[in-house]
C-alpha positions as semicolon CSV with decimal commas, in nm:
position;residue;x (nm);y (nm);z (nm)
1;X;1,037;3,031;-20,891
2;X;0,792;3,163;-21,152
3;X;0,913;3,418;-21,407
4;X;0,725;3,745;-21,467
5;X;0,864;3,936;-21,768
6;X;0,773;4,303;-21,817
7;X;0,866;4,526;-22,109
8;X;0,769;4,878;-22,007
9;X;0,865;5,012;-22,349
10;X;0,596;4,808;-22,528
11;X;0,270;4,990;-22,473
12;X;-0,047;4,789;-22,538
13;X;-0,337;5,027;-22,476
14;X;-0,508;5,273;-22,245
15;X;-0,683;5,152;-21,929
16;X;-1,006;5,350;-21,900
17;X;-1,097;5,430;-21,539
18;X;-1,448;5,309;-21,631
19;X;-1,313;4,952;-21,638
20;X;-1,352;4,978;-21,259
21;X;-1,712;5,101;-21,282
22;X;-2,005;4,999;-21,061
23;X;-2,375;4,927;-21,086
24;X;-2,667;5,051;-20,872
25;X;-3,015;4,910;-20,929
26;X;-3,346;4,951;-20,755
27;X;-3,298;4,606;-20,607
28;X;-3,319;4,502;-20,245
29;X;-3,125;4,740;-20,020
30;X;-2,889;4,880;-20,282
31;X;-3,051;5,221;-20,332
32;X;-3,279;5,248;-20,028
33;X;-3,093;5,195;-19,698
34;X;-2,768;5,128;-19,882
35;X;-2,714;5,460;-20,061
36;X;-3,019;5,675;-19,996
37;X;-3,184;5,724;-19,657
38;X;-3,363;6,054;-19,717
39;X;-3,294;6,397;-19,581
40;X;-3,481;6,333;-19,256
41;X;-3,294;6,017;-19,157
42;X;-3,101;5,992;-18,829
43;X;-2,821;5,834;-19,033
44;X;-2,577;6,115;-19,125
45;X;-2,648;6,219;-19,481
46;X;-2,609;6,498;-19,733
47;X;-2,923;6,558;-19,936
48;X;-3,035;6,206;-19,846
49;X;-2,713;6,026;-19,944
50;X;-2,534;5,834;-19,669
51;X;-2,217;6,019;-19,578
52;X;-2,031;5,702;-19,482
53;X;-2,108;5,523;-19,809
54;X;-2,026;5,826;-20,025
55;X;-1,697;5,875;-19,841
56;X;-1,605;5,509;-19,891
57;X;-1,682;5,522;-20,263
58;X;-1,481;5,842;-20,305
59;X;-1,188;5,683;-20,121
60;X;-1,211;5,382;-20,353
61;X;-1,201;5,624;-20,653
62;X;-1,523;5,491;-20,802
63;X;-1,507;5,623;-21,162
64;X;-1,857;5,554;-21,299
65;X;-2,199;5,446;-21,172
66;X;-2,475;5,277;-21,371
67;X;-2,846;5,331;-21,284
68;X;-3,145;5,250;-21,255
69;X;-3,096;4,889;-21,370
70;X;-3,071;4,610;-21,472
71;X;-3,405;4,449;-21,524
72;X;-3,564;4,735;-21,330
73;X;-3,466;4,979;-21,607
74;X;-3,715;4,830;-21,852
75;X;-4,008;4,896;-21,621
76;X;-3,886;5,235;-21,497
77;X;-4,073;5,544;-21,613
78;X;-3,855;5,841;-21,533
79;X;-4,131;6,099;-21,493
80;X;-4,255;5,902;-21,190
81;X;-3,927;5,994;-21,016
82;X;-3,920;6,374;-21,051
83;X;-4,099;6,659;-20,876
84;X;-4,216;6,678;-20,513
85;X;-4,153;6,344;-20,345
86;X;-4,490;6,333;-20,175
87;X;-4,663;6,338;-20,515
88;X;-4,442;6,085;-20,695
89;X;-4,616;5,771;-20,817
90;X;-4,566;5,444;-20,635
91;X;-4,516;5,116;-20,822
92;X;-4,446;4,749;-20,759
93;X;-4,096;4,629;-20,829
94;X;-4,201;4,316;-21,016
95;X;-3,845;4,200;-21,084
96;X;-3,703;4,220;-20,733
97;X;-3,909;4,105;-20,439
98;X;-4,248;4,251;-20,529
99;X;-4,190;4,544;-20,293
100;X;-4,330;4,895;-20,330
101;X;-4,106;5,143;-20,509
102;X;-4,195;5,497;-20,398
103;X;-3,968;5,669;-20,653
104;X;-3,815;5,896;-20,389
105;X;-3,479;5,826;-20,557
106;X;-3,501;5,946;-20,916
107;X;-3,306;6,138;-21,177
108;X;-3,218;6,438;-20,958
109;X;-3,110;6,211;-20,673
110;X;-2,892;5,993;-20,896
111;X;-2,717;6,295;-21,041
112;X;-2,670;6,432;-20,690
113;X;-2,515;6,102;-20,583
114;X;-2,272;6,101;-20,876
115;X;-2,182;6,461;-20,803
116;X;-2,104;6,374;-20,441
117;X;-1,894;6,073;-20,544
118;X;-1,729;6,266;-20,828
119;X;-1,793;5,995;-21,088
120;X;-1,922;5,967;-21,442
121;X;-2,287;5,886;-21,511
122;X;-2,432;5,587;-21,695
123;X;-2,810;5,596;-21,740
124;X;-3,003;5,292;-21,867
125;X;-3,309;5,373;-22,076
126;X;-3,640;5,185;-22,082
127;X;-3,681;5,003;-22,413
128;X;-3,883;4,707;-22,283
129;X;-4,195;4,894;-22,169
130;X;-4,117;5,253;-22,265
131;X;-4,178;5,460;-22,577
132;X;-3,943;5,641;-22,810
133;X;-4,090;5,969;-22,690
134;X;-4,032;5,882;-22,326
135;X;-3,667;5,796;-22,384
136;X;-3,608;6,101;-22,602
137;X;-3,767;6,334;-22,349
138;X;-3,556;6,191;-22,066
139;X;-3,236;6,270;-22,254
140;X;-3,369;6,619;-22,329
141;X;-3,464;6,669;-21,963
142;X;-3,116;6,571;-21,845
143;X;-2,891;6,729;-22,109
144;X;-3,053;7,020;-22,296
145;X;-2,939;7,370;-22,203
146;X;-3,202;7,592;-22,361
147;X;-3,574;7,655;-22,389
148;X;-3,783;7,342;-22,440
149;X;-4,065;7,164;-22,260
150;X;-3,833;6,916;-22,086
151;X;-3,563;7,171;-22,004
152;X;-3,831;7,397;-21,858
153;X;-3,966;7,105;-21,653
154;X;-3,618;7,035;-21,516
155;X;-3,580;7,399;-21,418
156;X;-3,921;7,395;-21,251
157;X;-3,799;7,100;-21,048
158;X;-3,502;7,297;-20,919
159;X;-3,219;7,226;-21,162
160;X;-3,129;7,520;-21,383
161;X;-2,832;7,377;-21,574
162;X;-2,831;7,037;-21,749
163;X;-2,627;6,743;-21,625
164;X;-2,359;6,553;-21,808
165;X;-2,481;6,207;-21,913
166;X;-2,166;6,023;-22,010
167;X;-2,326;5,694;-22,125
168;X;-2,683;5,604;-22,218
169;X;-2,795;5,247;-22,287
170;X;-3,099;5,166;-22,500
171;X;-3,253;4,882;-22,301
172;X;-3,106;4,606;-22,086
173;X;-3,085;4,230;-22,142
174;X;-3,328;4,258;-22,432
175;X;-3,258;3,889;-22,497
176;X;-3,409;3,812;-22,153
177;X;-3,587;4,019;-21,887
178;X;-3,583;4,323;-22,117
179;X;-3,822;4,171;-22,371
180;X;-3,710;3,821;-22,475
181;X;-3,620;3,953;-22,819
182;X;-3,440;3,802;-23,115
183;X;-3,122;3,989;-23,215
184;X;-3,261;4,112;-23,549
185;X;-3,568;4,253;-23,376
186;X;-3,363;4,428;-23,109
187;X;-3,122;4,567;-23,370
188;X;-3,408;4,735;-23,552
189;X;-3,554;4,871;-23,229
190;X;-3,212;4,996;-23,123
191;X;-3,163;5,186;-23,448
192;X;-3,509;5,335;-23,410
193;X;-3,479;5,443;-23,045
194;X;-3,120;5,569;-23,057
195;X;-3,215;5,804;-23,341
196;X;-3,400;6,011;-23,084
197;X;-3,130;6,003;-22,817
198;X;-3,001;6,342;-22,920
199;X;-2,666;6,505;-22,857
200;X;-2,766;6,860;-22,771
201;X;-2,410;6,976;-22,706
202;X;-2,121;6,860;-22,925
203;X;-1,882;6,916;-22,635
204;X;-2,090;6,700;-22,399
205;X;-2,160;6,398;-22,617
206;X;-2,377;6,117;-22,483
207;X;-2,213;5,785;-22,570
208;X;-2,479;5,537;-22,682
209;X;-2,467;5,173;-22,579
210;X;-2,650;4,886;-22,746
211;X;-2,754;4,574;-22,557
212;X;-2,494;4,314;-22,635
213;X;-2,474;3,941;-22,573
214;X;-2,536;3,724;-22,274
215;X;-2,222;3,524;-22,202
216;X;-2,125;3,333;-22,520
217;X;-2,410;3,431;-22,750
218;X;-2,187;3,510;-23,048
219;X;-2,480;3,517;-23,289
220;X;-2,620;3,819;-23,101
221;X;-2,289;4,005;-23,136
222;X;-2,261;3,919;-23,505
223;X;-2,616;4,036;-23,576
224;X;-2,583;4,363;-23,385
225;X;-2,259;4,455;-23,557
226;X;-2,394;4,360;-23,898
227;X;-2,715;4,559;-23,855
228;X;-2,593;4,856;-23,654
229;X;-2,233;4,911;-23,757
230;X;-2,122;4,789;-24,098
231;X;-2,418;4,892;-24,310
232;X;-2,425;5,245;-24,172
233;X;-2,055;5,297;-24,105
234;X;-1,945;5,197;-24,454
235;X;-2,167;5,466;-24,605
236;X;-2,082;5,744;-24,367
237;X;-1,723;5,675;-24,262
238;X;-1,806;5,661;-23,893
239;X;-1,890;5,393;-23,640
240;X;-2,257;5,379;-23,709
241;X;-2,522;5,387;-23,445
242;X;-2,334;5,278;-23,135
243;X;-2,038;5,371;-22,919
244;X;-2,043;5,051;-22,720
245;X;-2,187;4,700;-22,698
246;X;-2,261;4,552;-22,356
247;X;-2,173;4,204;-22,227
248;X;-2,308;4,026;-21,917
249;X;-2,143;3,736;-21,737
250;X;-2,190;3,618;-21,379
251;X;-1,972;3,372;-21,191
252;X;-2,207;3,103;-21,058
253;X;-1,988;2,844;-20,878
254;X;-2,210;2,541;-20,925
255;X;-2,338;2,641;-21,268
256;X;-2,690;2,569;-21,136
257;X;-2,904;2,881;-21,094
258;X;-3,144;2,718;-20,846
259;X;-2,860;2,606;-20,620
260;X;-2,570;2,843;-20,673
261;X;-2,389;2,766;-20,349
262;X;-2,316;2,956;-20,029
263;X;-2,120;3,281;-20,027
264;X;-1,937;3,185;-19,709
265;X;-1,943;2,805;-19,668
266;X;-1,741;2,621;-19,931
267;X;-1,450;2,380;-19,962
268;X;-1,134;2,387;-20,171
269;X;-1,310;2,203;-20,455
270;X;-1,571;2,480;-20,484
271;X;-1,300;2,745;-20,441
272;X;-1,127;2,627;-20,759
273;X;-1,454;2,571;-20,942
274;X;-1,553;2,932;-20,870
275;X;-1,222;3,067;-20,999
276;X;-1,244;2,844;-21,307
277;X;-1,593;2,977;-21,378
278;X;-1,478;3,337;-21,350
279;X;-1,180;3,283;-21,582
280;X;-1,421;3,185;-21,862
281;X;-1,489;3,555;-21,918
282;X;-1,142;3,585;-22,077
283;X;-1,248;3,348;-22,355
284;X;-1,583;3,523;-22,401
285;X;-1,421;3,866;-22,429
286;X;-1,164;3,736;-22,678
287;X;-1,425;3,572;-22,903
288;X;-1,672;3,864;-22,895
289;X;-1,378;4,099;-22,962
290;X;-1,276;3,893;-23,265
291;X;-1,625;3,937;-23,413
292;X;-1,613;4,310;-23,340
293;X;-1,267;4,333;-23,500
294;X;-1,407;4,214;-23,833
295;X;-1,654;4,503;-23,846
296;X;-1,457;4,755;-23,643
297;X;-1,083;4,697;-23,694
298;X;-1,004;5,044;-23,562
299;X;-1,172;4,955;-23,232
300;X;-1,402;5,256;-23,225
301;X;-1,673;5,059;-23,040
302;X;-1,612;4,960;-22,681
303;X;-1,706;4,624;-22,532
304;X;-1,879;4,720;-22,206
305;X;-1,892;4,439;-21,948
306;X;-2,158;4,625;-21,757
307;X;-2,266;4,333;-21,537
308;X;-2,017;4,089;-21,384
309;X;-1,937;3,933;-21,048
310;X;-2,021;3,640;-20,823
311;X;-2,379;3,526;-20,774
312;X;-2,448;3,294;-20,481
313;X;-2,755;3,184;-20,290
314;X;-2,882;3,470;-20,074
315;X;-2,781;3,490;-19,710
316;X;-3,011;3,270;-19,497
317;X;-3,308;3,459;-19,357
318;X;-3,304;3,737;-19,614
319;X;-3,557;3,815;-19,887
320;X;-3,460;3,595;-20,186
321;X;-3,556;3,879;-20,420
322;X;-3,303;4,113;-20,258
323;X;-2,990;3,914;-20,365
324;X;-2,799;3,998;-20,045
325;X;-2,476;3,801;-20,006
326;X;-2,156;3,821;-19,804
327;X;-1,810;3,859;-19,955
328;X;-1,494;3,662;-19,871
329;X;-1,134;3,632;-19,982
330;X;-1,273;3,415;-20,264
331;X;-1,455;3,723;-20,396
332;X;-1,138;3,928;-20,365
333;X;-0,965;3,677;-20,595
334;X;-1,258;3,690;-20,839
335;X;-1,234;4,069;-20,845
336;X;-0,857;4,070;-20,897
337;X;-0,873;3,806;-21,171
338;X;-1,145;3,994;-21,360
339;X;-0,974;4,333;-21,332
340;X;-0,650;4,181;-21,459
341;X;-0,841;4,033;-21,754
342;X;-1,013;4,364;-21,832
343;X;-0,677;4,542;-21,821
344;X;-0,529;4,290;-22,065
345;X;-0,822;4,352;-22,304
346;X;-0,823;4,731;-22,263
347;X;-0,789;4,782;-22,639
348;X;-1,152;4,666;-22,666
349;X;-1,296;4,665;-22,311
350;X;-1,369;5,028;-22,228
351;X;-1,605;4,984;-21,934
352;X;-1,703;4,721;-21,677
353;X;-1,953;4,739;-21,391
354;X;-1,941;4,497;-21,101
355;X;-2,284;4,401;-20,970
356;X;-2,367;4,573;-20,742
357;X;-2,227;4,859;-20,540
358;X;-2,408;4,817;-20,203
359;X;-2,588;4,522;-20,038
360;X;-2,650;4,327;-20,361
361;X;-2,444;4,040;-20,509
362;X;-2,068;4,112;-20,513
363;X;-2,097;4,448;-20,344
364;X;-1,813;4,662;-20,220
365;X;-2,008;4,794;-19,920
366;X;-2,259;4,634;-19,680
367;X;-2,486;4,829;-19,445
368;X;-2,707;4,750;-19,148
369;X;-2,889;5,050;-19,004
370;X;-2,626;5,314;-18,934
371;X;-2,337;5,066;-18,964
372;X;-2,125;5,015;-19,275
373;X;-1,845;4,773;-19,364
374;X;-1,611;4,746;-19,661
375;X;-1,595;4,402;-19,820
376;X;-1,280;4,225;-19,948
377;X;-1,397;4,322;-20,299
378;X;-1,390;4,689;-20,191
379;X;-1,024;4,662;-20,097
380;X;-0,936;4,506;-20,434
381;X;-1,099;4,795;-20,618
382;X;-0,918;5,044;-20,397
383;X;-0,589;4,865;-20,467
384;X;-0,649;4,845;-20,844
385;X;-0,739;5,214;-20,865
386;X;-0,364;5,259;-20,920
387;X;-0,425;5,132;-21,276
388;X;-0,686;5,396;-21,363
389;X;-0,597;5,605;-21,669
390;X;-0,264;5,426;-21,708
391;X;-0,101;5,265;-22,012
392;X;-0,104;4,887;-22,027
393;X;0,245;4,750;-22,095
394;X;0,356;4,412;-22,221
395;X;0,385;4,142;-21,954
396;X;0,368;3,765;-21,923
397;X;0,395;3,524;-21,632
398;X;0,480;3,156;-21,609
399;X;0,199;2,949;-21,459
400;X;0,104;2,594;-21,374
401;X;-0,241;2,438;-21,353
402;X;-0,375;2,378;-21,002
403;X;-0,703;2,250;-20,858
404;X;-0,893;1,940;-20,748
405;X;-1,110;1,840;-21,045
406;X;-0,952;1,809;-21,388
407;X;-1,227;2,010;-21,559
408;X;-1,186;2,299;-21,317
409;X;-0,812;2,345;-21,289
410;X;-0,688;2,703;-21,309
411;X;-0,356;2,881;-21,363
412;X;-0,194;2,947;-21,027
413;X;-0,125;3,313;-21,108
414;X;-0,272;3,602;-21,308
415;X;-0,126;3,946;-21,359
416;X;-0,143;4,280;-21,539
417;X;0,101;4,570;-21,551
418;X;0,050;4,937;-21,629
419;X;0,257;5,254;-21,643
420;X;0,128;5,577;-21,489
421;X;0,183;5,936;-21,601
422;X;0,500;5,961;-21,389
423;X;0,649;5,650;-21,549
424;X;0,600;5,426;-21,244
425;X;0,491;5,067;-21,302
426;X;0,194;4,912;-21,124
427;X;0,199;4,532;-21,108
428;X;-0,106;4,343;-20,983
429;X;-0,087;3,968;-20,925
430;X;-0,338;3,716;-20,793
431;X;-0,239;3,384;-20,633
432;X;-0,526;3,145;-20,700
433;X;-0,397;2,868;-20,474
434;X;-0,590;2,829;-20,150
435;X;-0,286;2,679;-19,972
436;X;0,045;2,735;-20,150
437;X;0,273;3,038;-20,173
438;X;0,486;3,092;-20,484
439;X;0,822;3,252;-20,544
440;X;0,826;3,503;-20,831
441;X;1,121;3,656;-21,013
442;X;1,028;3,965;-21,210
443;X;1,250;4,070;-21,498
444;X;1,210;4,425;-21,634
445;X;1,343;4,422;-21,988
446;X;1,569;4,721;-22,052
447;X;1,494;4,886;-21,716
448;X;1,664;4,915;-21,379
449;X;1,458;4,910;-21,061
450;X;1,514;5,217;-20,844
451;X;1,259;5,133;-20,575
452;X;0,965;4,904;-20,508
453;X;0,686;4,915;-20,252
454;X;0,388;4,689;-20,215
455;X;0,049;4,622;-20,060
456;X;-0,145;4,298;-20,025
457;X;-0,487;4,151;-19,947
458;X;-0,465;3,798;-19,809
459;X;-0,606;3,556;-19,553
460;X;-0,784;3,224;-19,530
461;X;-1,008;3,146;-19,826
462;X;-1,333;3,206;-19,632
463;X;-1,221;3,511;-19,433
464;X;-1,475;3,793;-19,443
465;X;-1,553;4,128;-19,287
466;X;-1,852;4,143;-19,054
467;X;-2,013;4,415;-18,848
468;X;-1,844;4,260;-18,543
469;X;-1,507;4,228;-18,720
470;X;-1,499;4,488;-19,001
471;X;-1,124;4,474;-19,062
472;X;-1,058;4,101;-19,085
473;X;-0,970;4,148;-19,454
474;X;-0,796;4,470;-19,556
475;X;-0,501;4,612;-19,745
476;X;-0,173;4,587;-19,557
477;X;0,182;4,679;-19,649
478;X;0,388;4,419;-19,831
479;X;0,760;4,444;-19,763
480;X;0,873;4,115;-19,914
481;X;0,982;4,241;-20,258
482;X;1,359;4,279;-20,308
483;X;1,503;4,469;-20,605
484;X;1,833;4,387;-20,773
485;X;1,915;4,560;-21,101
486;X;1,645;4,467;-21,350
487;X;1,489;4,205;-21,119
488;X;1,241;4,195;-20,832
489;X;1,212;3,878;-20,624
490;X;0,933;3,798;-20,378
491;X;0,698;3,530;-20,249
492;X;0,322;3,575;-20,291
493;X;0,117;3,400;-20,020
494;X;-0,180;3,174;-20,090
495;X;-0,520;3,341;-20,140
496;X;-0,364;3,677;-20,222
497;X;-0,406;3,985;-20,435
498;X;-0,082;4,186;-20,454
499;X;0,010;4,532;-20,586
500;X;0,367;4,647;-20,645
501;X;0,455;5,006;-20,734
502;X;0,790;5,017;-20,910
503;X;1,003;5,319;-20,989
504;X;1,236;5,261;-21,284
């Protein structure tokens, strides 16, 4: 029996809904076919957006969507994607498959999509191949409510009132596909470009994000904070030039980019190796946060994990540049582990975006023609939506190391606990064992359990949803938790993600 101790009276931080954010790039079939089919499609749509996909994302309570990339962002010129669609410029998507991009999905369409979903907007600006003027004019076009050349252009294109841009990033992966820059060079460019990302309305502030590190590049974080926070903030008693610093980390099971492994065919050794690889993000977040704490002890800057998730070899027979992969129970565990980690670091992690929302990498939805299925990852996000906007409370769980290879052993359990506005507790637990169930005794310090109800996602480690069997993996009721005073006792099956709602 493993002990889970919860102290609901010790509050640790606020869990931003944006921690459960998502990412949509002009990549493969994410935008086209996955989200956008055009107004004239036989697939049911509203203003070109697939009704089934939008309904699924609303049901999942998707809080924020990032667009247009990714690597695509640094070759995207926004004026090519406005105005009459028949006159929009076509381009080659050099990053993803060399296919023609017709720009039929642009700024107006993205804002329409977010409006239909009911989520916040995260726009990624073009630093790699764009100009300061281009970036500045895009922000003006989207957010200025008045008379100006860009506001007038927006109105001429059918949108009278400005949109709300919640987050705006200056570049993407500037250390790699976004320009192969050194951190000092990017820091100077960032300060330059962000100066012209204007806040036209004090009540509708655009939060500015700087490109942060890749994985464990701590030098990049140190340099960005030194150049863009301390020197400015110390003079002006604010947090300098940025509201957030991004972080990218992908779970690649083999650790070899040219042979990442199959999404659906794997053994128990690779199961544990995958989970071990994903757990590394906890260390990276902690170490980057420690650097940020030295410059920003009041935690005014958010660490935004705006690309994360599993990355496997593409499904056989698909375009290798489209990054299409299936999703199994293994991916559900990866999602649950990461979301628990982000919750635990919610004092610093203010946003995270799984890559990507539809048909790309660890997506929550897959489509084929007019068909749509929800992946195991989808169901984890729907389950964890109970944490959105809650208060993280103190919790700890006993664990033991499990696995096949010594270097890739993992704790058998992970957890996080939050308290909602009504005072109910939400406990999420992952069982990382691919074969063993565990008994858990939960002790609520200073509280008495009035009621408990649960839901669970579980199955064999390679179970997946297909177009022939779309409900193989789903959320089902969990009735195995028994309350007694300040304790809850239950068994969590192997390969499981569990949610308990507790009234105290």
